[in-house]
C-alpha positions as CSV (number, residue, x, y, z in Angstrom):
1,M,2.0,14.9,12.7
2,A,0.9,17.8,10.5
3,K,-2.5,18.0,8.8
4,L,-2.9,15.4,6.0
5,K,-2.8,16.6,2.5
6,E,-5.0,15.0,-0.2
7,G,-3.0,13.7,-3.1
8,I,0.2,13.5,-1.0
9,D,-0.7,11.7,2.2
10,Y,-4.0,10.1,1.0
11,Y,-6.5,9.7,-1.8
12,Y,-10.0,8.3,-2.2
13,D,-10.4,5.0,-4.1
14,E,-13.4,4.0,-6.3
15,Q,-15.4,2.9,-3.3
16,D,-14.7,6.3,-1.6
17,N,-12.4,4.8,1.0
18,M,-9.5,6.9,2.2
19,V,-6.3,5.3,1.2
20,L,-3.0,6.4,2.9
21,T,0.0,6.7,0.5
22,A,3.4,5.2,0.8
23,S,4.7,8.8,1.3
24,Y,2.5,9.0,4.4
25,H,3.7,5.7,5.8
26,L,7.4,6.6,5.2
27,A,6.9,9.8,7.1
28,K,5.2,7.8,9.9
29,G,8.3,5.6,10.0
30,Y,7.1,2.1,10.7
31,C,4.6,-0.6,9.7
32,C,1.4,-0.4,11.8
33,G,0.5,-4.0,11.2
34,Y,-2.9,-3.3,9.6
35,G,-2.0,-4.4,6.1
36,C,-2.2,-1.0,4.4
37,R,-2.5,-1.0,0.6
38,H,0.7,1.1,0.1
39,C,2.9,-0.2,3.0
40,P,6.5,0.5,2.1
41,Y,7.7,-1.8,4.8
42,N,6.6,-5.1,3.2
43,Y,4.0,-5.6,6.0
44,E,6.7,-6.4,8.5
45,A,4.3,-6.0,11.5
46,V,1.4,-7.9,10.0
47,P,1.0,-11.4,11.5
48,E,1.3,-14.5,9.5
49,P,-0.4,-15.9,7.5
50,R,-1.9,-12.6,6.4
51,R,1.5,-11.1,5.7
52,T,2.4,-13.8,3.2
53,L,-1.0,-13.4,1.5
54,L,-0.6,-9.6,1.2
55,L,2.9,-9.9,-0.3
56,K,1.6,-12.5,-2.8
57,E,-1.3,-10.2,-3.8
58,R,1.1,-7.3,-4.2
59,S,3.4,-9.4,-6.4
60,N,0.6,-10.6,-8.5
61,A,-0.7,-7.0,-9.0
62,R,2.8,-5.9,-10.1
63,Q,3.1,-8.7,-12.5
64,K,-0.3,-7.9,-14.1
65,T,0.8,-4.2,-14.4
66,N,4.1,-5.2,-16.0
67,T,2.4,-7.6,-18.5
68,T,-0.2,-5.0,-19.5
69,S,2.5,-2.3,-20.1
70,Q,4.6,-4.7,-22.2
71,N,1.7,-5.5,-24.4
72,R,1.2,-1.8,-25.5
């Protein structure tokens, strides 16, 4: 794989952790099973019960975002 590009393949969060983007994961082509924040594969390789917890957290975060944007 080519050299990673900041802002396209990854970014740094508030705690200075490197976070891989959905774009990076799509180029990789599969779910690695680690429960990455932007997994576009719905955590298909993450073992239960962690997979269900991650999907629930993602759903809750999206609901909060939608509610916030509707209140503006």
